[in-house]
C-alpha positions in Angstrom: 20.4 -4.2 51.1 20.6 -6.4 48.0 22.6 -5.4 44.9 19.5 -4.9 42.8 17.9 -2.5 45.4 21.2 -0.6 45.7 21.4 -0.2 41.9 17.9 1.2 41.7 18.5 3.6 44.5 21.8 4.7 43.0 20.2 5.7 39.7 19.4 9.5 39.7 15.7 10.2 39.6 16.0 12.4 36.6 17.5 9.5 34.6 14.4 7.4 35.4 12.1 10.3 34.4 14.1 10.7 31.2 13.7 7.0 30.3 10.0 7.2 31.0 9.7 10.3 28.8 11.4 8.5 25.9 9.0 5.5 26.2 5.9 7.7 26.4 7.2 9.8 23.4 7.8 6.7 21.3 4.3 5.5 22.2 2.8 8.6 20.5 5.0 8.8 17.4 5.0 7.4 14.0 8.0 5.2 13.3 10.8 7.4 11.8 11.2 5.2 8.8 7.6 5.8 7.9 7.9 9.5 8.4 10.8 9.4 5.9 8.7 7.4 3.5 5.8 9.9 3.6 8.2 12.7 2.9 9.5 10.8 0.0 6.0 10.2 -1.4 5.2 13.9 -1.1 8.4 14.9 -2.9 7.6 12.8 -5.9 4.0 14.1 -6.2 2.9 17.4 -7.7 0.2 19.0 -5.5 -1.2 22.1 -7.2 -4.1 22.6 -4.7 -1.8 22.2 -1.6 -3.8 19.3 -0.2 -0.6 18.0 1.4 0.6 21.4 2.7 0.5 20.1 6.3 2.8 17.2 5.5 6.1 17.9 7.2 4.7 19.7 10.2 4.8 17.7 13.5 4.2 14.0 13.8 1.9 12.6 11.0 -0.3 10.7 13.4 -0.7 13.4 16.1 -0.9 16.3 13.7 -3.2 14.3 11.3 -1.5 14.8 8.0 -4.0 14.9 5.2 -4.9 11.4 4.0 -2.7 9.6 6.6 -4.6 7.3 8.9 -2.6 5.6 11.7 -3.2 2.7 14.0 -4.7 4.0 17.2 -2.3 2.0 19.4 1.4 1.3 19.2 2.7 -2.1 18.1 5.5 -4.2 19.7 8.2 -1.7 18.7 6.6 1.0 20.7 5.7 3.2 17.7 2.5 4.0 15.7 2.3 2.9 12.1 0.4 4.0 9.0 -2.8 2.0 8.5 -4.2 3.8 5.4 -3.0 6.3 2.9 -6.1 7.9 1.4 -5.2 10.4 -1.4 -8.1 10.0 -3.8 -9.4 12.9 -5.9 -6.8 15.4 -4.9 -5.7 16.5 -8.4 -2.2 15.0 -7.7 0.3 14.4 -10.5 3.9 13.4 -10.5 4.8 9.8 -9.7 4.3 7.3 -7.0 7.5 7.0 -5.1 9.2 3.6 -4.3 9.3 4.9 -0.7 5.7 3.7 -0.4 7.1 0.2 0.0 8.4 1.3 3.5 4.9 1.7 4.8 5.0 -2.0 5.7 2.1 -2.1 8.1 -0.4 -0.4 5.7 -3.8 -2.0 4.9 -5.1 0.5 2.3 -3.3 2.4 -0.5 -5.8 4.6 -2.2 -4.7 7.2 -4.9 -7.7 6.8 -7.1 -8.8 9.5 -9.6 -5.7 11.7 -9.8 -3.2 12.3 -12.6 -0.3 10.2 -11.4 2.1 9.0 -14.1 5.0 6.7 -14.2 5.0 3.0 -13.3 3.7 1.1 -10.3 6.7 0.8 -7.9 7.9 -2.8 -7.5 8.3 -1.9 -3.8 4.5 -2.1 -3.4 5.2 -5.9 -3.0 6.9 -5.1 0.3 3.6 -4.1 2.0 2.6 -7.6 2.9 -0.2 -6.3 5.1 -1.9 -4.6 2.1 -5.6 -5.4 1.6 -6.7 -2.8 -0.9 -4.5 -1.5 -3.7 -6.6 1.2 -5.4 -4.8 2.9 -8.3 -7.5 3.4 -10.8 -8.3 6.5 -12.7 -4.7 7.8 -13.1 -2.2 7.8 -16.0 0.1 5.0 -14.8 2.1 3.2 -17.4 4.6 0.4 -17.7 3.9 -3.2 -16.6 2.4 -4.8 -13.6 5.1 -5.7 -11.0 5.4 -9.4 -10.3 5.8 -8.5 -6.7 2.1 -7.7 -6.3 1.4 -11.4 -6.8 3.1 -12.2 -3.5 0.9 -10.0 -1.3 -0.7 -12.6 1.0 -3.6 -10.4 2.3 -4.6 -8.5 -0.8 -8.4 -8.4 -1.2 -8.8 -6.0 -4.1 -6.6 -4.6 -6.8 -8.0 -1.8 -9.0 -5.8 -0.5 -11.7 -8.5 0.2 -14.3 -8.5 3.5 -16.3 -4.7 3.7 -16.7 -2.2 3.0 -19.4 -0.7 -0.2 -18.0 0.8 -2.4 -20.6 2.4 -5.8 -20.9 1.1 -9.2 -19.7 -0.8 -10.1 -16.6 1.9 -11.7 -14.3 1.5 -15.4 -13.6 2.5 -14.5 -10.0 -1.0 -13.2 -9.6 -2.1 -16.8 -9.3 -0.7 -16.7 -5.8 -3.3 -14.1 -4.6 -5.4 -16.6 -2.7 -7.2 -13.9 -0.7 -8.1 -11.7 -3.6 -11.7 -11.2 -4.6 -11.6 -8.4 -7.1 -9.3 -7.9 -10.1 -10.3 -4.6 -11.8 -7.8 -4.2 -14.7 -10.1 -3.0 -17.5 -9.4 0.0 -19.7 -5.7 -0.4 -20.0 -3.3 -1.7 -22.6 -2.6 -5.2 -21.2 -1.4 -7.7 -23.8 -0.8 -11.4 -24.2 -2.9 -14.2 -23.0 -5.0 -14.4 -19.8 -2.9 -16.8 -17.6 -4.7 -20.0 -17.1 -3.0 -20.1 -13.7 -5.6 -17.5 -12.5 -8.1 -20.4 -12.4 -6.5 -21.5 -9.1 -7.8 -18.5 -7.2 -10.4 -19.7 -4.8 -12.0 -16.4 -3.8 -12.0 -14.4 -7.0 -15.4 -12.9 -7.6 -14.7 -10.2 -10.2 -12.2 -10.5 -13.1 -12.6 -7.4 -15.2 -10.3 -7.3 -18.2 -12.3 -5.5 -20.9 -10.9 -2.8 -23.2 -7.3 -4.1 -23.2 -5.1 -5.6 -26.0 -5.4 -9.2 -24.8 -5.0 -12.0 -27.3 -5.3 -15.8 -27.6 -7.9 -18.2 -26.3 -9.9 -17.8 -23.2 -8.7 -20.5 -20.8 -11.4 -23.0 -20.2 -10.1 -23.6 -16.7 -11.6 -20.3 -15.7 -15.1 -22.0 -15.9 -14.0 -24.1 -12.9 -13.4 -21.1 -10.5 -15.6 -21.7 -7.5 -16.4 -18.0 -6.6 -16.3 -16.2 -10.0 -19.4 -14.2 -10.7 -18.4 -11.6 -13.2 -15.8 -11.8 -16.0 
């Protein structure tokens, strides 16, 4: 009998079953770091209508926590991950926790039409898989994080109908996949960065009802896909 066969036979059967159980359990669970992140997000929000009352009970993917949509299969690490966070129109207030940046496999962050205050966390820039960043219709303030400009897969950013101030970051000129900038009805100031003219796929550039100043960069007329400004 070879050494390998002897080793397999010498392992108690209950140990093998235990290992299989761990593997199967992991395959059905959200990654612990993301569970912690969701709990941090809930802690920073005020939820007067108890829309999130089932958060904290069981696994977020298997118990279907309100607004949490997971991938339907595990990834290489053996865990499920959050695909979308859909919290629109839930009368939520409070702030958006920096813990959101730990949902690093997420495609859609949607907290539209609530009453969320505070600033946009810089940690949003950690979610490199993000395609839709939908924050419009809240009471967010402060400036736009430079880190958003380094999201390589971002298709749409909607921050309209908030109280965002300060300049448009020049880093936004790196958003080569972005088609929609909806930044109207805020308090943005300064000039429109001429660097935005480098964006090859931008279709909508909505900046009305802000405090912008200076000349309109003529380079914007050269944008190949722009339809509405």
